[in-house]
Residue frames as qw, qx, qy, qz and C-alpha x, y, z in Angstrom:
[[0.057, -0.667, 0.448, -0.593, 128.04, 165.85, 103.31],
 [0.623, -0.130, -0.745, 0.198, 128.99, 163.40, 106.08],
 [0.432, -0.496, -0.588, 0.470, 127.47, 163.97, 109.53],
 [0.090, 0.574, 0.155, 0.799, 126.09, 167.47, 108.86],
 [0.363, -0.537, -0.577, 0.497, 125.59, 169.75, 111.85],
 [0.058, 0.728, 0.207, 0.651, 124.17, 173.21, 112.46],
 [0.219, -0.079, -0.510, 0.828, 124.69, 175.76, 115.20],
 [0.225, -0.709, -0.599, -0.298, 121.34, 176.74, 116.69],
 [0.218, -0.038, -0.329, 0.918, 121.37, 180.22, 118.24],
 [0.094, -0.681, -0.718, -0.109, 117.83, 180.91, 119.45],
 [0.165, 0.363, -0.058, 0.915, 118.69, 184.20, 121.16],
 [0.055, 0.160, 0.529, -0.832, 116.15, 186.37, 122.95],
 [0.471, 0.181, 0.012, -0.863, 112.48, 187.33, 122.94],
 [0.871, 0.212, 0.133, -0.422, 110.39, 185.11, 120.68],
 [0.346, 0.592, -0.712, -0.149, 113.57, 183.47, 119.37],
 [0.174, -0.226, 0.936, -0.204, 113.53, 180.40, 121.64],
 [0.600, 0.271, 0.611, -0.441, 109.85, 179.57, 121.08],
 [0.696, 0.610, -0.108, -0.362, 109.85, 179.89, 117.28],
 [0.213, 0.569, -0.792, -0.061, 113.16, 178.04, 117.16],
 [0.418, -0.100, 0.854, -0.294, 111.70, 175.17, 119.19],
 [0.724, 0.456, 0.355, -0.377, 108.89, 174.81, 116.66],
 [0.496, 0.717, -0.418, -0.255, 111.31, 175.04, 113.75],
 [0.048, -0.451, 0.890, -0.048, 113.41, 172.21, 115.14],
 [0.656, 0.175, 0.657, -0.329, 110.29, 170.03, 115.20],
 [0.700, 0.656, -0.019, -0.281, 110.04, 170.60, 111.45],
 [0.218, 0.689, -0.688, -0.066, 113.75, 169.88, 110.97],
 [0.404, -0.243, 0.860, -0.197, 113.44, 166.62, 112.88],
 [0.739, 0.366, 0.479, -0.300, 110.63, 165.49, 110.60],
 [0.680, 0.720, -0.047, -0.133, 112.20, 166.35, 107.24],
 [0.576, 0.610, -0.471, 0.274, 115.96, 165.99, 107.87],
 [0.777, -0.621, 0.062, -0.084, 116.67, 164.05, 111.08],
 [0.878, 0.124, -0.075, 0.457, 120.21, 163.31, 109.86],
 [0.240, 0.677, -0.162, 0.677, 121.25, 166.89, 110.63],
 [0.578, -0.371, -0.536, 0.491, 122.71, 167.28, 114.13],
 [0.093, -0.885, -0.116, -0.441, 121.85, 170.41, 116.11],
 [0.594, -0.132, -0.408, 0.681, 124.34, 172.07, 118.46],
 [0.175, -0.897, -0.366, -0.177, 122.97, 174.82, 120.68],
 [0.489, 0.034, -0.225, 0.842, 124.72, 178.02, 121.70],
 [0.140, -0.805, -0.436, 0.376, 123.93, 181.32, 123.41],
 [0.335, 0.269, 0.214, 0.877, 123.91, 184.77, 121.85],
 [0.198, -0.651, -0.263, -0.684, 122.49, 188.20, 122.68],
 [0.423, -0.594, 0.282, -0.624, 120.99, 188.93, 126.07],
 [0.964, -0.215, -0.067, -0.142, 120.76, 185.23, 126.84],
 [0.794, 0.252, -0.296, 0.467, 124.53, 184.91, 126.40],
 [0.059, 0.644, -0.298, 0.702, 125.21, 188.02, 128.48],
 [0.731, -0.547, 0.071, -0.402, 123.47, 186.49, 131.49],
 [0.972, -0.188, 0.030, 0.140, 125.93, 183.61, 131.53],
 [0.785, 0.143, 0.054, 0.600, 129.10, 185.01, 129.94],
 [0.157, -0.807, -0.074, 0.564, 128.81, 188.81, 130.33],
 [0.085, -0.324, 0.579, 0.743, 129.24, 188.91, 126.57],
 [0.674, 0.414, 0.142, -0.596, 126.66, 189.08, 123.81],
 [0.838, 0.455, -0.280, -0.106, 128.80, 186.91, 121.51],
 [0.601, -0.651, 0.464, -0.009, 131.00, 184.76, 123.76],
 [0.074, 0.552, -0.800, -0.224, 134.01, 182.70, 122.76],
 [0.447, 0.034, 0.882, -0.148, 132.10, 179.48, 123.43],
 [0.618, 0.618, 0.362, -0.325, 129.56, 180.41, 120.77],
 [0.327, 0.770, -0.446, -0.319, 132.27, 181.35, 118.28],
 [0.152, -0.377, 0.911, 0.068, 133.95, 177.98, 118.82],
 [0.568, 0.291, 0.727, -0.253, 130.64, 176.18, 118.35],
 [0.558, 0.739, 0.051, -0.374, 129.92, 177.97, 115.07],
 [0.140, 0.716, -0.626, -0.277, 133.38, 177.23, 113.72],
 [0.198, -0.180, 0.961, 0.067, 132.79, 173.46, 113.81],
 [0.523, 0.461, 0.640, -0.323, 129.31, 173.53, 112.22],
 [0.389, 0.225, 0.661, 0.601, 128.18, 173.57, 108.60],
 [0.073, -0.577, -0.372, -0.723, 125.60, 176.38, 108.95],
 [0.042, -0.113, -0.569, 0.813, 123.97, 178.63, 111.53],
 [0.231, -0.623, -0.641, -0.386, 120.25, 178.82, 112.29],
 [0.170, 0.031, -0.359, 0.917, 119.74, 182.10, 114.13],
 [0.088, -0.676, -0.723, 0.112, 116.70, 183.36, 116.03],
 [0.049, 0.843, 0.141, 0.516, 116.66, 186.97, 117.22],
 [0.528, -0.177, -0.441, 0.704, 118.36, 189.19, 119.78],
 [0.035, -0.382, 0.007, -0.923, 117.42, 192.22, 121.82],
 [0.174, -0.384, -0.788, 0.448, 115.30, 193.18, 124.79],
 [0.012, 0.844, 0.532, -0.071, 112.58, 195.66, 125.75],
 [0.314, 0.706, 0.061, 0.631, 113.06, 199.25, 124.60],
 [0.406, -0.856, 0.036, -0.318, 112.67, 200.54, 128.14],
 [0.812, -0.503, 0.229, 0.186, 115.61, 198.35, 129.23],
 [0.735, 0.634, -0.054, 0.234, 117.90, 199.33, 126.34],
 [0.115, 0.813, -0.430, 0.375, 120.51, 200.94, 128.62],
 [0.802, -0.474, 0.336, -0.140, 120.79, 198.00, 130.98],
 [0.180, -0.588, 0.747, 0.252, 124.05, 196.02, 130.57],
 [0.588, 0.124, 0.799, 0.023, 122.25, 192.91, 129.33],
 [0.526, 0.679, 0.511, 0.043, 120.68, 194.80, 126.44],
 [0.022, 0.888, -0.161, -0.431, 122.93, 197.78, 125.74],
 [0.251, 0.638, -0.605, -0.405, 124.30, 197.51, 122.18],
 [0.710, -0.059, 0.689, -0.134, 122.99, 193.95, 122.13],
 [0.783, 0.573, 0.225, -0.091, 122.17, 193.85, 118.41],
 [0.333, 0.852, -0.404, 0.009, 125.47, 195.43, 117.35],
 [0.256, -0.578, 0.764, -0.130, 127.49, 193.16, 119.62],
 [0.705, 0.049, 0.688, -0.162, 125.56, 190.08, 118.50],
 [0.754, 0.531, 0.388, 0.000, 124.38, 190.00, 114.91],
 [0.373, 0.895, -0.245, -0.004, 126.88, 192.48, 113.44],
 [0.293, -0.644, 0.706, -0.012, 129.70, 190.77, 115.30],
 [0.760, 0.073, 0.645, -0.037, 128.43, 187.40, 114.09],
 [0.676, 0.726, 0.122, -0.019, 128.33, 188.60, 110.48],
 [0.135, 0.873, -0.468, 0.024, 131.85, 189.93, 110.82],
 [0.553, -0.423, 0.716, -0.044, 133.11, 186.72, 112.45],
 [0.741, 0.246, 0.622, 0.056, 131.73, 184.65, 109.59],
 [0.121, -0.332, 0.455, 0.818, 132.69, 187.25, 106.95],
 [0.397, 0.566, 0.722, -0.030, 129.16, 187.18, 105.61],
 [0.204, -0.175, 0.336, 0.903, 129.21, 189.21, 102.41],
 [0.297, -0.139, -0.515, -0.792, 125.72, 188.91, 100.90],
 [0.343, 0.190, 0.707, -0.588, 122.25, 188.87, 102.43],
 [0.207, -0.148, -0.758, -0.600, 119.40, 187.24, 100.52],
 [0.251, 0.240, 0.636, -0.689, 115.88, 188.18, 101.60],
 [0.076, -0.281, -0.777, -0.558, 112.85, 186.89, 99.69],
 [0.369, 0.172, 0.363, -0.838, 109.47, 188.61, 100.03],
 [0.002, -0.172, -0.941, -0.292, 106.92, 185.97, 99.09],
 [0.459, 0.005, 0.015, -0.888, 103.35, 186.90, 98.16],
 [0.122, 0.147, 0.976, -0.101, 100.75, 184.33, 99.24],
 [0.256, -0.328, -0.555, -0.720, 97.37, 184.39, 97.43],
 [0.472, -0.545, -0.691, 0.049, 95.62, 183.36, 100.66],
 [0.402, -0.567, -0.319, 0.644, 96.96, 186.51, 102.36],
 [0.303, 0.394, 0.316, 0.808, 96.45, 189.11, 99.65],
 [0.251, -0.815, -0.384, -0.353, 93.86, 190.94, 101.77],
 [0.598, -0.720, -0.130, 0.327, 96.36, 191.71, 104.56],
 [0.570, 0.138, 0.153, 0.795, 98.81, 193.46, 102.26],
 [0.045, -0.629, -0.213, 0.747, 98.86, 197.26, 102.57],
 [0.070, 0.228, -0.531, -0.813, 98.58, 197.37, 98.77],
 [0.714, 0.269, 0.104, -0.637, 95.41, 197.02, 96.76],
 [0.813, 0.032, 0.581, 0.004, 94.78, 193.56, 95.33],
 [0.706, 0.702, 0.096, 0.012, 95.20, 194.71, 91.74],
 [0.107, 0.859, -0.498, 0.042, 98.80, 195.73, 92.46],
 [0.464, -0.439, 0.762, -0.105, 99.55, 192.21, 93.70],
 [0.887, 0.284, 0.145, -0.333, 97.91, 190.12, 90.99],
 [0.791, 0.523, -0.301, 0.095, 101.12, 189.35, 89.09],
 [0.119, -0.733, 0.596, -0.306, 103.37, 189.21, 92.17],
 [0.907, -0.065, -0.415, 0.031, 105.07, 186.01, 93.22],
 [0.739, -0.533, -0.074, 0.405, 108.32, 186.78, 95.04],
 [0.268, 0.904, -0.222, 0.247, 110.83, 189.61, 95.17],
 [0.869, -0.241, -0.123, 0.414, 114.37, 188.63, 96.14],
 [0.041, 0.969, -0.181, 0.164, 116.57, 191.41, 97.50],
 [0.858, 0.010, -0.178, 0.482, 120.32, 190.80, 97.59],
 [0.190, -0.970, 0.079, -0.133, 122.17, 193.15, 99.93],
 [0.596, 0.427, -0.472, 0.490, 125.93, 193.57, 100.24],
 [0.690, -0.664, -0.289, -0.023, 126.90, 193.19, 103.91],
 [0.760, -0.328, -0.094, 0.554, 130.54, 194.14, 104.52],
 [0.375, 0.195, 0.125, 0.898, 130.88, 197.61, 103.03],
 [0.130, -0.749, -0.393, -0.518, 129.16, 201.01, 102.95],
 [0.161, -0.700, 0.238, -0.654, 128.65, 203.36, 105.91],
 [0.869, -0.457, -0.079, -0.174, 128.21, 200.46, 108.34],
 [0.896, -0.215, 0.041, 0.386, 131.89, 199.55, 108.19],
 [0.458, 0.655, -0.034, 0.600, 133.49, 202.79, 106.99],
 [0.365, 0.033, -0.424, 0.828, 135.35, 205.28, 109.17],
 [0.301, -0.795, -0.472, -0.234, 133.14, 207.05, 111.72],
 [0.405, -0.062, -0.381, 0.829, 133.81, 210.07, 113.88],
 [0.185, -0.878, -0.406, -0.171, 132.00, 212.70, 115.89],
 [0.512, -0.079, -0.176, 0.837, 133.75, 215.94, 116.72],
 [0.040, -0.883, -0.354, 0.306, 133.15, 219.59, 117.55],
 [0.443, 0.120, 0.252, 0.852, 134.05, 222.47, 115.26],
 [0.063, -0.319, -0.153, -0.933, 133.03, 226.12, 115.51],
 [0.343, -0.091, 0.501, -0.789, 130.93, 225.29, 118.53],
 [0.816, 0.116, -0.066, -0.563, 128.84, 222.63, 116.74],
 [0.632, -0.195, 0.750, 0.013, 128.90, 218.86, 116.94],
 [0.566, 0.508, -0.443, -0.475, 129.60, 217.19, 113.61],
 [0.752, -0.123, 0.644, -0.065, 129.20, 213.49, 112.80],
 [0.426, 0.563, -0.552, -0.444, 130.67, 211.67, 109.81],
 [0.805, -0.018, 0.590, -0.049, 130.11, 208.16, 108.43],
 [0.125, 0.567, -0.608, -0.542, 132.21, 207.16, 105.44],
 [0.895, 0.291, 0.257, -0.221, 130.76, 204.95, 102.70],
 [0.016, -0.637, 0.706, 0.309, 133.43, 202.86, 101.01],
 [0.925, 0.207, 0.290, -0.133, 133.39, 200.10, 98.39],
 [0.143, -0.508, 0.703, 0.478, 135.99, 198.36, 96.30],
 [0.593, 0.304, -0.438, -0.603, 135.25, 196.74, 92.97],
 [0.286, 0.106, -0.952, 0.022, 135.81, 193.21, 94.27],
 [0.215, 0.216, 0.724, -0.619, 133.08, 193.61, 96.90],
 [0.535, 0.414, 0.035, -0.736, 130.66, 194.83, 94.25],
 [0.462, 0.332, -0.722, -0.393, 131.63, 192.15, 91.73],
 [0.017, 0.006, -0.969, 0.246, 130.92, 189.44, 94.28],
 [0.405, 0.385, 0.524, -0.642, 127.35, 190.69, 94.68],
 [0.503, 0.490, -0.302, -0.645, 126.94, 191.04, 90.93],
 [0.296, 0.231, -0.906, -0.195, 128.05, 187.47, 90.18],
 [0.128, 0.176, 0.887, -0.406, 125.76, 186.14, 92.90],
 [0.446, 0.452, 0.260, -0.727, 122.83, 188.14, 91.54],
 [0.501, 0.436, -0.502, -0.554, 123.29, 186.98, 87.96],
 [0.189, 0.125, -0.974, -0.008, 123.71, 183.34, 88.96],
 [0.245, 0.301, 0.752, -0.533, 120.54, 183.46, 91.07],
 [0.470, 0.490, 0.001, -0.735, 118.65, 185.25, 88.28],
 [0.314, 0.313, -0.792, -0.420, 119.61, 182.48, 85.86],
 [0.087, -0.157, -0.975, 0.128, 117.51, 180.08, 87.96],
 [0.185, 0.542, 0.564, -0.595, 114.55, 182.47, 88.13],
 [0.466, 0.787, 0.375, -0.153, 113.19, 185.01, 85.61],
 [0.682, 0.187, 0.241, 0.665, 116.60, 185.98, 84.18],
 [0.113, 0.810, 0.120, 0.563, 116.41, 189.61, 85.18],
 [0.554, -0.357, -0.377, 0.651, 118.31, 191.75, 87.70],
 [0.004, 0.924, 0.137, 0.357, 117.59, 195.28, 88.86],
 [0.607, -0.054, -0.318, 0.726, 120.72, 196.91, 90.27],
 [0.201, -0.917, -0.315, -0.138, 119.81, 199.75, 92.64],
 [0.583, -0.073, -0.146, 0.796, 122.14, 202.67, 93.33],
 [0.001, -0.932, -0.220, 0.287, 122.35, 206.47, 93.56],
 [0.693, 0.060, 0.303, 0.651, 124.76, 206.92, 90.68],
 [0.208, 0.813, 0.254, 0.481, 123.53, 210.42, 89.90],
 [0.308, -0.906, 0.122, -0.263, 125.09, 211.64, 93.17],
 [0.693, -0.610, 0.385, 0.007, 127.41, 209.15, 94.91],
 [0.257, 0.647, -0.699, -0.163, 130.84, 207.99, 93.75],
 [0.365, -0.165, 0.902, -0.161, 130.32, 204.63, 95.45],
 [0.667, 0.447, 0.499, -0.327, 127.17, 204.18, 93.38],
 [0.488, 0.743, -0.326, -0.323, 128.93, 205.20, 90.18],
 [0.018, 0.461, -0.886, -0.038, 131.49, 202.47, 90.81],
 [0.542, 0.117, 0.764, -0.329, 128.67, 200.06, 91.72],
 [0.685, 0.602, 0.172, -0.372, 126.99, 200.67, 88.37],
 [0.339, 0.706, -0.581, -0.221, 130.24, 200.38, 86.41],
 [0.185, -0.312, 0.928, -0.084, 131.12, 197.03, 87.99],
 [0.626, 0.296, 0.634, -0.344, 127.64, 195.61, 87.43],
 [0.616, 0.693, -0.108, -0.357, 127.83, 196.61, 83.77],
 [0.186, 0.605, -0.766, -0.107, 131.20, 194.88, 83.41],
 [0.339, -0.112, 0.911, -0.208, 130.11, 191.68, 85.16],
 [0.676, 0.423, 0.346, -0.494, 126.88, 191.59, 83.15],
 [0.467, 0.607, -0.519, -0.381, 128.91, 190.93, 80.00],
 [0.012, 0.270, -0.961, 0.047, 129.64, 187.44, 81.37],
 [0.283, 0.329, 0.849, -0.300, 125.90, 186.71, 81.65],
 [0.120, 0.055, -0.431, -0.892, 124.40, 187.71, 78.28],
 [0.281, -0.392, -0.827, -0.291, 121.21, 185.76, 78.97],
 [0.266, -0.600, -0.584, 0.478, 120.38, 187.99, 81.96],
 [0.108, 0.771, 0.273, 0.565, 118.65, 191.34, 81.51],
 [0.441, -0.306, -0.382, 0.752, 120.26, 194.01, 83.70],
 [0.028, -0.829, -0.319, -0.459, 118.37, 197.18, 84.59],
 [0.347, 0.011, -0.411, 0.843, 119.71, 200.08, 86.66],
 [0.281, -0.772, -0.457, -0.342, 117.39, 201.99, 88.97],
 [0.065, 0.475, -0.391, 0.786, 117.98, 204.86, 91.38],
 [0.209, -0.159, -0.869, 0.419, 117.16, 203.97, 94.97],
 [0.271, 0.242, 0.350, -0.863, 114.48, 206.64, 95.44],
 [0.584, 0.186, -0.409, -0.676, 112.69, 205.48, 92.31],
 [0.424, 0.024, -0.905, -0.004, 113.01, 201.86, 93.43],
 [0.046, 0.175, 0.725, -0.665, 111.33, 202.67, 96.74],
 [0.475, 0.290, 0.063, -0.829, 108.45, 204.22, 94.83],
 [0.564, 0.224, -0.638, -0.474, 108.21, 201.39, 92.29],
 [0.153, -0.003, -0.953, 0.261, 108.05, 198.76, 95.04],
 [0.276, 0.344, 0.585, -0.681, 104.76, 200.36, 96.05],
 [0.489, 0.464, -0.113, -0.730, 103.38, 201.28, 92.62],
 [0.831, 0.368, -0.300, -0.291, 104.34, 198.18, 90.65],
 [0.518, -0.545, 0.657, -0.060, 106.03, 195.44, 92.71],
 [0.905, 0.223, 0.360, -0.046, 105.35, 192.82, 90.03],
 [0.544, 0.799, -0.254, 0.029, 108.08, 194.31, 87.80],
 [0.097, -0.714, 0.670, -0.178, 110.79, 193.04, 90.18],
 [0.948, -0.046, -0.315, -0.024, 112.31, 189.61, 90.59],
 [0.773, -0.236, -0.186, 0.559, 115.94, 189.99, 91.76],
 [0.009, 0.970, -0.058, 0.237, 117.10, 193.31, 93.22],
 [0.794, -0.086, -0.207, 0.565, 120.80, 193.76, 94.03],
 [0.007, -0.911, -0.007, -0.413, 122.02, 196.72, 96.03],
 [0.311, 0.466, -0.555, 0.614, 124.44, 198.10, 98.59],
 [0.330, -0.180, -0.796, 0.475, 124.40, 197.66, 102.34],
 [0.114, 0.231, 0.360, -0.897, 122.53, 200.82, 103.33],
 [0.498, 0.118, -0.316, -0.799, 120.04, 200.79, 100.47],
 [0.523, -0.052, -0.833, -0.172, 119.46, 197.07, 100.93],
 [0.123, -0.169, -0.754, 0.623, 118.78, 197.50, 104.63],
 [0.316, 0.273, 0.211, -0.884, 116.00, 199.97, 103.84],
 [0.542, 0.195, -0.472, -0.668, 114.53, 198.42, 100.70],
 [0.373, -0.022, -0.927, -0.010, 114.40, 194.88, 102.10],
 [0.058, 0.282, 0.709, -0.644, 112.31, 196.04, 105.05],
 [0.420, 0.321, -0.041, -0.848, 110.02, 197.95, 102.69],
 [0.516, 0.157, -0.711, -0.452, 109.59, 194.92, 100.45],
 [0.200, -0.067, -0.938, 0.275, 109.01, 192.65, 103.44],
 [0.265, 0.257, 0.489, -0.790, 106.02, 194.72, 104.48],
 [0.429, 0.182, -0.421, -0.778, 104.24, 194.25, 101.15],
 [0.439, -0.118, -0.868, -0.201, 103.08, 190.64, 101.72],
 [0.554, -0.621, -0.341, -0.437, 101.58, 191.73, 105.04],
 [0.694, -0.706, 0.117, -0.079, 103.87, 190.82, 107.95],
 [0.158, 0.720, -0.666, 0.114, 107.57, 190.65, 108.79],
 [0.654, -0.297, 0.636, -0.281, 106.70, 187.46, 110.65],
 [0.902, 0.332, 0.263, -0.084, 106.66, 185.64, 107.30],
 [0.486, 0.829, -0.274, 0.036, 109.99, 186.86, 105.95],
 [0.893, -0.284, 0.131, 0.325, 113.09, 184.61, 106.10],
 [0.282, 0.900, -0.329, -0.044, 116.62, 185.57, 105.13],
 [0.935, -0.086, 0.076, 0.335, 120.02, 184.05, 104.48],
 [0.031, 0.934, -0.339, -0.108, 123.52, 185.52, 104.57],
 [0.962, 0.168, 0.037, 0.213, 126.51, 183.96, 102.82],
 [0.400, -0.699, 0.387, 0.449, 130.27, 184.24, 103.03],
 [0.394, 0.656, -0.492, -0.414, 132.43, 184.20, 99.91],
 [0.017, 0.271, -0.962, -0.041, 133.06, 180.51, 100.64],
 [0.514, -0.205, -0.657, -0.512, 129.34, 179.74, 100.74],
 [0.218, -0.211, -0.811, 0.500, 128.90, 179.37, 104.50],
 [0.252, -0.521, -0.440, -0.687, 125.34, 180.34, 105.41],
 [0.005, 0.167, 0.655, -0.737, 123.57, 181.98, 108.33],
 [0.229, -0.433, -0.684, -0.540, 119.77, 181.79, 108.26],
 [0.081, -0.274, -0.580, 0.763, 117.45, 183.99, 110.29],
 [0.128, 0.779, 0.614, 0.003, 114.02, 185.64, 110.33],
 [0.289, 0.515, 0.131, 0.796, 113.85, 189.20, 109.04],
 [0.391, -0.798, -0.194, -0.416, 111.93, 190.47, 112.07],
 [0.028, 0.592, -0.568, 0.571, 113.12, 191.24, 115.57],
 [0.215, 0.032, -0.906, 0.364, 112.86, 189.63, 118.99],
 [0.471, -0.467, -0.388, -0.641, 109.37, 191.06, 119.76],
 [0.201, 0.059, -0.793, 0.572, 109.81, 190.97, 123.55],
 [0.439, -0.068, 0.204, -0.873, 106.27, 192.28, 124.02],
 [0.867, 0.018, -0.131, -0.480, 104.81, 188.93, 122.94],
 [0.358, 0.403, -0.831, 0.138, 107.63, 186.62, 124.02],
 [0.009, 0.045, -0.920, 0.390, 106.55, 183.48, 125.85],
 [0.490, 0.227, 0.369, -0.756, 102.86, 183.98, 125.03],
 [0.456, 0.207, 0.846, 0.182, 102.52, 181.47, 122.16],
 [0.375, 0.796, 0.269, -0.391, 101.56, 184.34, 119.82],
 [0.080, -0.635, 0.512, 0.573, 104.59, 184.60, 117.53],
 [0.821, 0.506, -0.054, -0.259, 104.35, 183.65, 113.88],
 [0.686, -0.406, 0.540, 0.271, 106.90, 180.84, 113.27],
 [0.768, 0.608, 0.198, 0.031, 106.79, 181.15, 109.47],
 [0.259, 0.898, -0.352, 0.055, 109.91, 183.29, 109.07],
 [0.394, -0.579, 0.711, -0.059, 112.02, 180.96, 111.21],
 [0.788, 0.118, 0.604, -0.028, 110.68, 177.83, 109.50],
 [0.660, 0.747, 0.075, 0.030, 111.17, 179.35, 106.04],
 [0.005, -0.842, 0.539, -0.017, 114.73, 180.25, 107.06],
 [0.646, -0.251, 0.720, -0.011, 115.18, 176.55, 107.80],
 [0.786, 0.502, 0.361, -0.003, 113.92, 175.75, 104.30],
 [0.363, 0.893, -0.266, 0.022, 116.49, 178.17, 102.84],
 [0.339, -0.650, 0.679, -0.032, 119.19, 176.46, 104.91],
 [0.781, 0.043, 0.624, -0.006, 118.24, 173.00, 103.68],
 [0.692, 0.699, 0.178, 0.030, 118.27, 174.19, 100.08],
 [0.317, 0.896, -0.275, 0.146, 121.43, 176.31, 100.04],
 [0.236, -0.697, 0.657, -0.166, 123.71, 174.70, 102.63],
 [0.530, -0.183, 0.821, -0.105, 122.74, 171.04, 102.28],
 [0.266, 0.194, -0.696, -0.638, 121.24, 170.73, 98.76],
 [0.137, 0.293, 0.922, -0.212, 118.07, 169.23, 100.25],
 [0.206, -0.003, -0.301, -0.931, 115.77, 170.78, 97.67],
 [0.441, -0.339, -0.761, -0.335, 112.96, 168.26, 98.03],
 [0.401, -0.465, -0.645, 0.455, 112.77, 168.82, 101.78],
 [0.081, -0.246, -0.093, 0.961, 112.90, 172.61, 101.39],
 [0.300, -0.130, -0.515, -0.792, 110.13, 172.54, 98.79],
 [0.443, -0.408, -0.797, -0.050, 108.03, 170.32, 101.05],
 [0.257, -0.421, -0.487, 0.721, 108.27, 172.81, 103.93],
 [0.088, 0.166, -0.142, -0.972, 107.30, 175.73, 101.72],
 [0.395, -0.217, -0.683, -0.575, 104.37, 173.81, 100.26],
 [0.400, -0.426, -0.772, 0.250, 103.21, 172.74, 103.74],
 [0.100, -0.352, -0.290, 0.884, 103.14, 176.39, 104.82],
 [0.266, 0.020, -0.403, -0.875, 101.10, 177.35, 101.76],
 [0.448, -0.304, -0.800, -0.260, 98.67, 174.51, 102.50],
 [0.297, -0.403, -0.645, 0.577, 98.38, 175.65, 106.12],
 [0.082, 0.266, 0.037, -0.960, 97.48, 179.15, 104.99],
 [0.365, -0.067, -0.618, -0.693, 95.06, 177.83, 102.38],
 [0.415, -0.355, -0.836, 0.048, 93.39, 175.79, 105.13],
 [0.278, -0.794, -0.265, -0.471, 92.63, 179.03, 106.97],
 [0.711, -0.517, -0.275, 0.390, 95.05, 178.86, 109.91],
 [0.236, 0.785, -0.065, 0.569, 96.46, 182.20, 111.05],
 [0.496, -0.285, -0.440, 0.692, 98.65, 183.60, 113.81],
 [0.049, -0.802, -0.419, 0.422, 97.61, 186.96, 115.23],
 [0.156, -0.541, 0.266, 0.782, 99.81, 189.08, 112.95],
 [0.106, 0.084, -0.700, -0.701, 98.16, 187.72, 109.79],
 [0.227, 0.380, 0.834, -0.330, 94.64, 187.16, 111.14],
 [0.209, -0.073, -0.454, -0.863, 91.73, 187.72, 108.75],
 [0.616, 0.026, 0.301, -0.727, 87.97, 187.69, 109.25],
 [0.906, 0.179, -0.081, -0.375, 86.59, 184.18, 108.93],
 [0.622, 0.409, -0.645, 0.173, 89.94, 182.47, 109.50],
 [0.837, -0.467, -0.283, 0.037, 91.06, 180.35, 112.45],
 [0.024, -0.836, 0.423, -0.348, 93.33, 182.08, 114.96],
 [0.943, -0.203, -0.212, 0.159, 95.96, 179.76, 116.45],
 [0.413, -0.848, 0.298, 0.148, 99.14, 180.10, 118.45],
 [0.118, 0.711, -0.666, -0.191, 102.75, 179.40, 117.56],
 [0.328, -0.210, 0.920, -0.033, 102.63, 175.70, 118.40],
 [0.624, 0.426, 0.599, -0.266, 99.26, 174.96, 116.80],
 [0.488, 0.779, -0.194, -0.343, 100.31, 176.71, 113.59],
 [0.052, 0.558, -0.818, -0.129, 103.40, 174.50, 113.49],
 [0.536, 0.060, 0.815, -0.212, 101.26, 171.44, 114.23],
 [0.668, 0.620, 0.267, -0.313, 99.31, 172.20, 111.07],
 [0.317, 0.751, -0.530, -0.235, 102.50, 172.62, 109.03],
 [0.216, -0.336, 0.916, -0.034, 103.70, 169.24, 110.26],
 [0.650, 0.313, 0.612, -0.324, 100.32, 167.77, 109.34],
 [0.638, 0.725, 0.008, -0.258, 100.85, 168.87, 105.74],
 [0.012, 0.686, -0.702, -0.189, 104.42, 167.56, 105.48]]
């Protein structure tokens, strides 16, 4: 790719400070990538009176990928114009603008951090990484919605809708990813109740015929939630719908110990990628040098691998983070007895030392 460039949208809260550290890592491993900065969320509203202004859309449209931070403000200020509907107007609008169809969220288990997991060590012994693939453009999030009054009561309706092409796109992506991993996919649905899930299961079964080397298992979403706690090691790639994926990916992200370590990537049907941490803007610790930069830096690694085919550089970042953890450095969210507590910048300094 000639003259690659990325749109950097740091956003609000801890976004700018973890993004600043992440760009230090980018400069060291891939200085050939040009960064172009734009505003989104509350930061954009201050200047443009819009959470996702035209200037940011135009910036994104001329870049090869997006590195996104976080958006949103304090809960107590949620009704103020700067923050009202900020997340919906920012990240959901951004996903829609880019037609992002699939979210990929890995939950990585680090041996050095096994003691901070809410699970007992014996449940984690065989765990490496769980990858959850979530469909992004269908389900109740984008179906018809209405609230009305009948017989003196308020009634609210959200319509879940899927077509077979949307489902097939997720299925193909899941099987192709699984072919590079442990060659197994768990498709999660609620096919014993929901028509959308019945179609989901049918399409996955049809697509699976094109990937005979991949083992496909179906699991109901309530059982999957339970199995993530009881036996997480059984999973490698999980593929599911928008609503179920939203819930299960957060549940899986908690298992390694902190959302501050969880990156994610979202892809359009054409392969364009947006990369962001799984956690929020954490305004309560913003500007205090306390935020864990791992999720943002690991999102950068995903970007280098998937959008620019820089596998060596991505692997180097991931290994440097493991070495930093093995050396005993911790931010406050993953602090353990006998380890060294450091801030956002010092943690990144150590990552750079290991690169």
